[in-house]
Backbone bond lengths (Angstrom), bond angles and torsions (degrees), N, CA, C in turn:
res aa  C-N    CA-C-N  psi(-1)  N-CA   C-N-CA  omega(-1)  CA-C   N-CA-C  phi
1 M - - - 1.469 - - 1.526 110.40 -
2 K 1.314 114.21 -37.45 1.455 118.28 179.46 1.506 111.25 -63.41
3 T 1.344 115.58 -39.74 1.460 120.16 179.60 1.512 111.07 -63.89
4 N 1.338 116.49 -42.33 1.462 120.50 179.35 1.533 110.72 -62.26
5 K 1.328 116.80 -40.11 1.468 120.10 178.80 1.528 110.67 -64.62
6 Q 1.351 116.42 -40.07 1.471 120.08 178.60 1.522 110.56 -63.83
7 N 1.370 115.63 -43.80 1.471 119.73 179.70 1.523 110.92 -61.68
8 K 1.373 114.68 -43.17 1.461 118.31 179.64 1.527 110.47 -62.90
9 G 1.344 117.47 -37.64 1.465 121.10 179.29 1.510 111.21 -65.99
10 Q 1.342 116.40 -41.21 1.470 121.00 179.05 1.517 110.85 -65.38
11 I 1.364 114.34 -41.60 1.475 118.81 179.15 1.517 110.06 -62.24
12 A 1.341 116.79 -40.59 1.464 120.69 -179.76 1.523 111.29 -63.00
13 I 1.352 114.78 -41.87 1.467 119.21 178.80 1.521 110.91 -63.51
14 I 1.351 116.24 -42.71 1.469 121.35 179.74 1.529 110.63 -62.33
15 V 1.325 115.24 -42.16 1.472 120.37 179.45 1.528 110.59 -63.08
16 L 1.347 115.65 -42.72 1.460 119.83 179.20 1.529 111.77 -63.62
17 L 1.347 115.01 -43.20 1.470 119.18 178.49 1.522 111.08 -62.98
18 A 1.337 115.47 -44.00 1.465 119.96 179.96 1.525 110.16 -62.60
19 S 1.325 116.51 -42.06 1.462 120.97 179.47 1.530 110.83 -62.67
20 A 1.356 114.90 -40.67 1.469 119.26 179.66 1.518 111.19 -63.91
21 I 1.353 114.79 -42.30 1.471 119.67 179.44 1.526 110.62 -63.59
22 I 1.334 115.49 -45.35 1.472 119.87 -179.52 1.520 110.61 -62.95
23 L 1.347 115.17 -41.40 1.460 119.60 179.58 1.527 110.96 -63.80
24 T 1.351 115.56 -42.25 1.466 120.32 178.99 1.521 111.41 -61.86
25 L 1.350 115.53 -45.92 1.466 120.13 178.73 1.526 111.07 -62.38
26 G 1.328 115.41 -39.30 1.464 119.55 179.28 1.512 112.02 -64.77
27 L 1.339 116.37 -43.70 1.456 120.09 178.32 1.516 111.34 -64.78
28 S 1.347 116.53 -38.58 1.466 121.38 178.99 1.518 110.86 -63.13
29 A 1.329 116.18 -44.95 1.461 120.47 178.82 1.514 110.78 -64.13
30 S 1.335 116.26 -39.55 1.456 120.85 179.00 1.527 110.40 -64.07
31 K 1.348 116.86 -42.69 1.457 121.40 179.37 1.518 110.74 -63.09
32 T 1.353 116.22 -41.88 1.464 120.42 178.52 1.516 110.98 -62.21
33 A 1.335 116.36 -43.31 1.463 120.65 -179.93 1.523 110.49 -63.31
34 I 1.355 116.67 -41.58 1.465 120.82 179.09 1.519 110.28 -64.98
35 T 1.338 117.40 -42.58 1.465 121.72 179.01 1.516 110.77 -62.40
36 D 1.350 116.49 -46.12 1.468 120.17 179.28 1.519 110.95 -60.49
37 T 1.310 116.38 -40.20 1.465 120.51 178.97 1.517 110.82 -63.59
38 K 1.344 116.91 -41.03 1.468 121.40 179.44 1.516 110.62 -65.21
39 V 1.344 116.93 -41.90 1.464 120.70 178.56 1.521 110.12 -61.78
40 D 1.329 116.64 -45.25 1.469 120.42 178.63 1.520 110.66 -60.88
41 T 1.335 116.38 -41.05 1.464 120.95 179.77 1.520 111.02 -65.01
42 D 1.357 116.81 -44.68 1.458 121.08 179.00 1.521 111.34 -60.57
43 E 1.332 116.57 -42.08 1.461 120.56 179.27 1.522 110.89 -63.08
44 E 1.315 116.47 -40.00 1.461 120.16 178.96 1.525 110.71 -65.71
45 L 1.345 117.07 -40.47 1.460 120.70 179.58 1.530 110.98 -67.75
46 L 1.330 117.23 -39.89 1.466 120.66 176.76 1.524 110.76 -63.60
47 K 1.323 115.76 -41.44 1.466 120.30 178.17 1.520 110.29 -63.08
48 E 1.327 116.15 -41.87 1.465 121.19 179.19 1.526 110.26 -62.28
49 A 1.341 116.64 -44.38 1.462 121.07 -179.75 1.529 110.74 -64.29
50 F 1.335 116.42 -41.66 1.473 120.43 179.59 1.527 110.40 -64.05
51 N 1.329 116.88 -46.05 1.467 120.47 -179.42 1.523 111.16 -61.82
52 T 1.339 116.43 -37.54 1.458 120.03 178.58 1.525 110.95 -66.15
53 A 1.348 116.55 -43.32 1.468 120.77 178.46 1.519 110.97 -61.66
54 E 1.323 116.22 -41.54 1.469 121.10 179.62 1.529 110.90 -67.12
55 S 1.323 116.68 -41.71 1.463 120.82 179.05 1.528 110.47 -64.62
56 A 1.333 116.76 -35.93 1.463 120.59 178.70 1.524 111.10 -62.26
57 I 1.348 116.97 -39.24 1.463 120.89 177.72 1.526 110.10 -64.58
58 N 1.326 117.03 -46.63 1.464 120.51 179.04 1.520 110.79 -60.78
59 N 1.318 116.51 -39.30 1.456 121.37 179.44 1.530 110.67 -66.40
60 Y 1.335 116.22 -39.76 1.464 120.71 178.59 1.524 111.20 -63.81
61 L 1.323 116.69 -42.26 1.460 120.58 -179.38 1.527 111.35 -66.59
62 T 1.321 116.16 -30.28 1.456 120.20 177.73 1.527 110.90 -74.48
63 D 1.315 115.94 -38.45 1.471 122.03 179.26 1.518 107.72 -141.93
64 S 1.348 116.37 99.06 1.468 120.94 -172.31 1.522 113.05 -66.91
65 N 1.324 117.30 -8.76 1.466 119.14 176.95 1.524 111.89 -80.74
66 K 1.318 116.70 -13.86 1.462 120.55 -175.51 1.529 110.35 -96.73
67 T 1.326 115.59 96.08 1.458 120.15 178.99 1.521 111.71 -96.89
68 N 1.331 116.94 -4.36 1.466 121.20 176.35 1.523 109.29 -117.05
69 Y 1.326 114.96 140.12 1.463 120.41 -177.83 1.528 108.46 -139.62
70 T 1.318 116.51 131.35 1.463 120.13 178.27 1.520 109.94 -129.85
71 T 1.312 114.59 146.99 1.448 121.98 174.02 1.525 107.04 -144.71
72 E 1.312 117.46 173.32 1.466 120.32 -177.10 1.527 110.39 -62.50
73 G 1.317 116.33 118.42 1.461 121.36 175.48 1.508 115.44 91.27
74 S 1.351 119.25 -6.01 1.465 120.14 -179.22 1.531 110.22 -164.43
75 G 1.323 115.07 167.79 1.461 121.52 178.30 1.514 109.82 -154.09
76 A 1.334 116.90 167.11 1.464 120.88 -178.45 1.523 109.43 -150.44
77 N 1.343 114.95 156.17 1.457 118.93 171.58 1.522 109.68 -129.53
78 I 1.336 115.66 155.72 1.458 123.58 -173.59 1.524 110.06 -114.10
79 V 1.338 115.67 136.02 1.463 121.82 169.02 1.527 106.62 -123.27
80 A 1.335 116.08 117.71 1.464 120.89 -177.28 1.530 109.77 -112.20
81 T 1.339 116.38 134.20 1.459 122.02 -179.23 1.526 109.24 -125.26
82 Q 1.317 116.68 132.49 1.458 120.24 178.27 1.527 110.91 -66.88
83 I 1.328 115.81 142.58 1.463 122.03 173.31 1.515 106.95 -99.07
84 G 1.316 117.78 115.95 1.455 121.08 -175.73 1.521 110.81 91.78
85 G 1.342 115.27 -175.38 1.454 119.71 -175.02 1.518 110.71 69.72
86 N 1.323 117.69 -172.38 1.476 122.41 174.94 1.520 112.74 51.81
87 N 1.331 116.02 38.97 1.467 123.07 177.49 1.530 113.21 64.42
88 I 1.335 116.58 24.71 1.471 121.24 176.74 1.530 109.28 -75.67
89 K 1.339 116.38 125.56 1.460 121.35 -177.97 1.530 112.12 -116.47
90 E 1.324 115.95 16.81 1.473 120.83 178.28 1.517 108.54 -154.97
91 I 1.325 116.41 130.92 1.462 121.56 179.58 1.529 108.30 -134.85
92 S 1.330 115.93 134.42 1.462 121.44 178.08 1.521 110.61 -111.53
93 S 1.312 115.95 155.12 1.455 120.76 174.08 1.523 109.08 -63.72
94 E 1.324 116.33 157.29 1.470 119.90 -177.40 1.522 111.35 -62.11
95 G 1.294 116.83 -34.82 1.464 121.94 179.77 1.518 108.55 -159.17
96 V 1.309 116.25 -152.63 1.458 121.23 178.88 1.525 109.46 -73.12
97 V 1.322 116.12 130.68 1.459 122.32 177.69 1.523 107.74 -92.57
98 S 1.309 116.96 124.79 1.463 121.32 -177.47 1.527 110.80 -67.43
99 A 1.326 115.94 152.16 1.458 121.21 177.47 1.520 110.18 -56.09
100 N 1.333 116.09 139.60 1.469 124.01 177.64 1.524 113.20 66.21
101 T 1.343 116.93 21.76 1.463 122.13 178.00 1.521 109.62 -115.06
102 N 1.338 116.87 136.22 1.459 121.21 -178.24 1.520 111.95 -75.84
103 Q 1.327 115.88 136.27 1.461 123.15 168.49 1.522 107.07 -115.72
104 L 1.339 116.78 122.36 1.459 120.77 -174.90 1.526 111.28 -99.75
105 F 1.343 115.30 139.15 1.461 122.57 171.36 1.531 107.19 -129.85
106 W 1.337 115.64 118.56 1.452 120.21 -177.82 1.520 111.51 -81.77
107 L 1.358 115.57 139.69 1.454 122.26 178.36 1.523 111.12 -117.71
108 V 1.328 116.42 16.46 1.450 122.69 176.94 1.528 107.81 -141.57
109 N 1.327 115.76 150.64 1.466 118.84 -178.89 1.524 111.01 -76.69
110 H 1.328 116.54 168.16 1.460 122.62 175.19 1.531 109.38 -122.05
111 N 1.320 115.20 145.45 1.460 120.94 175.26 1.517 110.00 -78.09
112 E 1.335 115.98 171.05 1.459 120.60 -177.26 1.527 112.58 -59.55
113 N 1.337 116.75 -30.54 1.469 119.74 -179.55 1.527 112.71 -83.68
114 G 1.341 116.57 2.13 1.460 120.56 177.74 1.504 114.73 94.34
115 D 1.341 118.08 -6.48 1.465 120.97 178.42 1.527 110.39 -73.78
116 I 1.333 115.53 155.92 1.460 120.95 177.28 1.524 109.82 -66.86
117 G 1.338 116.04 135.80 1.450 121.67 179.32 1.518 111.66 -90.68
118 S 1.336 115.79 -152.67 1.470 120.11 -176.55 1.526 111.68 -134.50
119 T 1.327 117.08 18.85 1.462 121.41 175.45 1.521 107.90 -103.63
120 Y 1.330 115.75 109.30 1.459 120.89 -170.85 1.527 111.45 -99.38
121 Y 1.308 114.82 154.38 1.460 121.52 179.78 1.518 110.14 -62.93
122 G 1.330 116.46 135.71 1.459 122.25 169.59 1.516 114.11 68.47
123 G 1.307 113.94 -157.08 1.460 121.19 -179.26 1.509 110.47 -149.90
124 S 1.309 115.78 -150.13 1.465 119.86 -173.18 1.524 113.38 -70.23
125 S 1.332 117.18 -15.16 1.474 118.13 -178.06 1.520 111.53 -128.90
126 S 1.314 117.46 25.30 1.457 120.35 -177.63 1.529 111.76 -84.04
127 Y 1.323 114.07 168.75 1.462 120.41 177.56 1.519 108.54 -153.12
128 F 1.325 115.83 167.61 1.459 122.06 169.33 1.517 107.80 -146.66
129 K 1.302 116.10 162.55 1.459 120.24 174.16 1.516 109.29 -140.70
130 I 1.312 115.16 153.87 1.458 123.08 -178.04 1.523 108.65 -114.42
131 E 1.335 115.89 134.06 1.461 120.14 -179.97 1.527 110.36 -131.71
132 A 1.336 115.49 149.65 1.461 122.52 175.99 1.522 108.40 -122.53
133 D 1.346 116.73 145.45 1.468 118.45 -179.45 1.531 112.06 -88.74
134 N 1.327 116.82 -2.85 1.465 121.64 175.41 1.518 108.24 -102.13
135 S 1.322 116.66 116.86 1.470 120.77 -175.69 1.527 112.67 -77.34
136 N 1.335 116.83 -0.31 1.467 119.67 -177.76 1.520 112.58 -112.93
137 V 1.328 116.79 27.81 1.457 119.77 175.32 1.517 109.65 -125.15
138 A 1.322 115.31 155.57 1.463 122.12 168.74 1.519 107.06 -106.78
139 L 1.315 116.80 161.09 1.455 120.76 -177.97 1.530 110.72 -125.91
140 K 1.308 115.28 133.06 1.468 122.02 171.01 1.528 106.43 -98.12
141 I 1.320 116.76 124.31 1.464 122.20 -174.95 1.519 109.69 -119.39
142 D 1.328 117.12 121.59 1.461 122.87 175.26 1.524 107.75 -110.80
143 Y 1.324 116.25 116.19 1.462 122.61 -176.55 1.529 108.83 -107.90
144 F 1.333 116.76 110.13 1.460 122.80 -176.94 1.530 109.52 -97.09
145 Y 1.348 115.83 138.10 1.454 120.14 -178.21 1.532 109.73 -156.61
146 I 1.347 114.54 171.43 1.463 120.79 175.57 1.522 108.10 -109.79
147 D 1.325 115.47 128.51 1.460 122.18 177.31 1.525 106.85 -118.05
148 G 1.329 115.60 102.08 1.462 118.82 -172.97 1.515 109.81 68.82
149 S 1.332 116.13 -115.23 1.465 120.62 176.62 1.523 111.67 -108.27
150 D 1.333 116.22 5.90 1.466 120.95 -176.23 1.521 110.97 -102.35
151 Y 1.314 115.19 138.62 1.464 121.51 173.10 1.523 107.90 -91.99
152 K 1.328 115.43 126.51 1.460 119.38 -176.05 1.524 110.70 -134.64
153 V 1.337 114.70 169.96 1.461 120.37 176.33 1.512 109.19 -143.13
154 D 1.327 115.97 133.50 1.460 121.84 170.60 1.519 107.51 -101.46
155 R 1.305 116.20 134.35 1.467 120.88 -178.00 1.521 108.93 -111.90
156 F 1.319 115.20 126.26 1.454 121.72 -178.89 1.530 109.44 -120.73
157 G 1.309 114.78 156.66 1.452 120.48 170.08 1.516 108.23 -130.81
158 C 1.321 117.37 130.32 1.458 119.15 179.38 1.521 109.55 -135.35
159 Y 1.304 115.08 158.82 1.454 121.26 179.99 1.518 109.22 -116.94
160 T 1.328 116.03 153.92 1.465 120.03 -177.67 1.529 112.41 -103.83
161 G 1.333 117.92 -12.17 1.459 121.14 -179.46 1.520 110.42 -141.62
162 T 1.328 116.76 158.56 1.465 120.84 -176.65 1.527 111.55 -65.22
163 D 1.348 116.90 -21.73 1.460 119.68 -178.80 1.523 111.41 -76.22
164 L 1.342 117.78 -4.64 1.464 121.02 -178.61 1.524 111.69 -107.17
165 T 1.321 117.70 9.85 1.460 120.36 -176.79 1.519 112.48 -67.70
166 N 1.315 118.26 -12.36 1.460 121.03 -179.92 1.524 113.41 -88.85
167 F 1.356 117.27 0.19 1.462 119.69 175.00 1.525 108.55 -62.06
168 V 1.331 116.60 124.61 1.459 121.02 -178.03 1.524 110.05 -65.03
169 G 1.326 117.02 126.55 1.456 121.98 177.69 1.510 114.24 83.92
170 F 1.320 118.17 -3.30 1.464 121.39 179.65 1.527 106.87 -96.21
171 T 1.340 114.01 100.71 1.458 118.92 -162.04 1.515 115.45 -104.91
172 F 1.350 118.62 -6.73 1.461 117.01 -177.70 1.518 110.74 -146.76
173 N 1.305 115.20 162.18 1.458 121.22 178.19 1.522 109.69 -75.50
174 C 1.318 117.08 143.14 1.463 121.22 -175.18 1.518 113.18 -65.33
175 N 1.331 117.85 -16.28 1.461 120.10 178.35 1.526 112.41 -77.21
176 N 1.323 117.37 -9.62 1.458 120.42 179.64 1.527 111.19 -69.61
177 N 1.323 116.32 150.32 1.458 121.60 179.06 1.524 111.06 -79.98
178 I 1.330 115.96 146.01 1.459 122.65 173.37 1.523 107.11 -111.93
179 S 1.325 117.05 121.45 1.456 121.85 -174.75 1.529 111.33 -79.65
180 T 1.332 115.53 143.48 1.468 121.45 174.82 1.523 110.62 -108.18
181 S 1.300 117.56 14.87 1.454 122.64 -173.94 1.526 111.93 -55.80
182 G 1.350 116.29 127.08 1.455 121.82 175.47 1.516 114.52 74.17
183 K 1.321 118.29 12.46 1.468 120.56 -175.90 1.523 110.58 -125.49
184 N 1.327 116.19 145.17 1.456 121.67 169.56 1.524 107.58 -91.73
185 S 1.320 115.84 99.17 1.464 121.35 -171.76 1.524 111.26 -71.20
186 L 1.337 116.45 141.79 1.454 122.21 179.86 1.524 113.04 -115.44
187 L 1.327 116.03 -52.12 1.466 119.15 -167.24 1.513 110.56 -162.66
188 V 1.325 115.09 147.24 1.467 121.22 169.99 1.522 107.80 -121.15
189 S 1.324 116.00 126.62 1.459 121.68 174.93 1.526 107.98 -110.70
190 V 1.328 116.59 121.55 1.464 121.47 -176.38 1.528 109.12 -115.76
191 T 1.333 116.28 130.60 1.457 121.84 -179.04 1.521 109.87 -125.04
192 P 1.330 119.24 114.17 1.464 120.37 175.63 1.526 111.16 -72.99
193 L 1.311 116.00 138.63 1.464 122.10 -180.00 1.524 109.19 -122.84
194 G 1.318 115.35 140.60 1.458 119.73 178.45 1.512 114.23 84.92
195 G 1.333 117.56 2.56 1.456 121.30 179.72 1.519 111.03 164.22
196 S 1.317 116.36 179.44 1.460 122.74 179.53 1.527 109.99 -103.79
197 S 1.318 116.07 155.21 1.459 118.63 -178.58 1.522 110.71 -166.22
198 K 1.315 116.73 154.26 1.450 120.79 165.31 1.529 107.60 -73.44
199 I 1.335 116.42 146.26 1.454 121.79 -177.05 1.524 109.06 -123.30
200 K 1.332 116.54 140.92 1.460 121.18 179.70 1.514 109.76 -134.43
201 I 1.332 116.24 139.94 1.461 121.79 172.20 1.525 107.77 -116.04
202 S 1.313 116.35 139.07 1.467 120.94 177.84 1.522 108.51 -143.36
203 G 1.315 116.24 160.05 1.460 119.83 -179.18 1.504 111.55 -168.92
204 D 1.351 116.02 -165.27 1.457 121.01 -176.36 1.518 112.46 -104.21
205 S 1.342 117.78 6.12 1.462 121.52 -178.99 1.517 110.24 -132.26
206 E 1.321 115.18 166.44 1.472 120.42 178.59 1.524 110.32 -70.79
207 F 1.328 115.75 132.28 1.461 119.69 175.39 1.528 109.52 -84.55
208 P 1.329 117.29 138.00 1.466 120.01 179.52 1.527 111.26 -62.80
209 V 1.321 115.50 164.82 1.462 120.68 176.86 1.524 109.27 -62.18
210 Q 1.332 115.49 129.12 1.465 121.56 -178.59 1.528 112.46 -93.61
211 G 1.324 115.38 -21.59 1.458 121.88 -174.56 1.513 108.10 152.35
212 E 1.324 116.53 -147.67 1.458 120.87 -177.49 1.521 111.86 -132.69
213 E 1.328 114.67 146.42 1.457 121.30 167.28 1.522 106.68 -101.75
214 I 1.321 116.64 122.63 1.456 121.78 -171.95 1.522 109.92 -113.77
215 M 1.338 115.80 125.63 1.463 122.47 175.80 1.520 108.70 -110.93
216 S 1.328 116.28 121.67 1.454 121.64 178.20 1.529 108.56 -113.41
217 T 1.327 116.13 123.50 1.461 122.11 179.10 1.523 108.52 -116.02
218 S 1.329 115.94 120.53 1.464 120.10 -178.90 1.523 110.22 -118.71
219 I 1.327 115.74 154.61 1.460 121.27 177.03 1.525 108.89 -147.25
220 T 1.336 115.37 134.93 1.461 120.26 178.78 1.521 109.88 -85.05
221 D 1.323 116.47 166.69 1.462 121.13 178.33 1.525 111.79 -61.59
222 S 1.344 116.04 -23.24 1.466 119.97 179.87 1.528 112.12 -89.71
223 G 1.344 117.33 0.23 1.460 120.38 173.42 1.514 115.61 98.86
224 V 1.333 119.53 2.64 1.461 121.33 178.43 1.531 108.89 -76.70
225 K 1.345 116.38 129.69 1.460 121.91 -172.80 1.525 110.80 -119.63
226 T 1.341 116.78 140.97 1.465 122.36 178.64 1.520 109.38 -141.19
227 Q 1.335 116.25 143.06 1.460 121.70 175.21 1.526 109.93 -123.30
228 I 1.327 115.42 139.18 1.461 122.25 175.32 1.523 107.76 -127.14
229 K 1.330 116.86 131.75 1.463 120.80 175.80 1.519 108.89 -122.67
230 T 1.315 116.25 131.72 1.455 120.18 -179.69 1.516 109.53 -146.71
231 R 1.330 116.14 165.37 1.456 121.30 178.02 1.525 109.68 -117.85
232 Y 1.319 114.88 138.52 1.459 121.12 171.88 1.528 107.17 -123.63
233 V 1.332 115.79 110.61 1.463 120.83 -176.14 1.521 109.65 -115.78
234 Y 1.330 114.65 159.62 1.457 119.77 176.59 1.522 108.90 -63.47
235 Q 1.322 115.79 134.17 1.452 120.62 -175.91 1.525 111.43 -103.14
236 F 1.315 114.85 156.22 1.460 122.61 177.27 1.509 106.81 -122.63
237 P 1.340 118.75 122.57 1.471 120.05 -177.39 1.522 111.29 -53.91
238 S 1.327 116.55 126.11 1.469 120.93 -174.11 1.521 112.60 -60.18
239 F 1.352 117.60 -32.14 1.455 118.97 -177.67 1.531 111.22 -69.20
240 M 1.347 116.71 -18.80 1.462 120.10 179.93 1.513 112.33 -83.61
241 L 1.326 117.40 -12.95 1.460 119.90 -179.14 1.529 110.87 -61.61
242 D 1.321 117.42 -29.80 1.461 121.49 179.82 1.519 111.64 -107.84
243 A 1.350 117.70 -0.81 1.455 120.35 -175.52 1.520 112.57 -83.14
244 I 1.353 116.21 -29.60 1.455 120.04 179.15 1.520 109.56 -73.79
245 T 1.313 116.10 134.29 1.473 120.71 -176.73 1.529 110.59 -65.01
246 A 1.308 115.88 126.88 1.453 120.64 177.99 1.521 110.24 -81.55
247 R 1.323 115.62 143.23 1.458 119.04 176.09 1.512 110.46 -68.01
248 G 1.310 115.66 -28.61 1.444 120.62 178.45 1.505 108.93 -165.82
249 G 1.313 116.89 -171.59 1.447 120.33 176.76 1.512 109.59 -82.13
250 V 1.324 116.20 -152.62 1.464 120.07 177.14 1.516 108.61 -66.10
251 E 1.316 116.21 127.32 1.469 119.61 -178.18 1.511 111.22 -92.10
């Protein structure tokens, strides 16, 4: 009888241990399922907030008076800042400009309808210079301007480091000034070669408005917040970059 009681006690202990293990595994699986559900929910809310912020930007571009945007479950507001103007004498690219990609800097104002205006950068003794933050790239610079009634372009090549002095036709350091004397300046197109780099233009006069930097901040009803910042600048048709008669080749 004693043996039977001992066996029954051992069986009871085994059953309790097994039950505890099963319960632990069950709770663990339940916790994992709850966590996965929360992650999926968070991702959906982040996606919703991002889509709302993006839609707010599109809505603003369609009607620039609308800086507030609401949709079911979320809303966003827009803060737009002009790029250039306001006595700004230095403008940088939004980020790194990829190799062989044009970065545009406008030297003339634009009218409300987007057409080119007639207020040109600088005056008879103005200048500008182009700089790159990567010392291992060269820059191709196309400077578009009006000479009398003719549209022209001067093409320059400059290097950013002494190791690039062997580039054929690249005759000066990018820190050198480019004169606008006697010209109605329109546009500078800068193309990094041999690598990617941030690009900056600076000078002694105010640069015209290039476009807008738009910040969209959205928040869902559940409190998830997202911000998107982008730039919308006046564009120049790429096929026209080579259509204007050059005064010469690379100088």
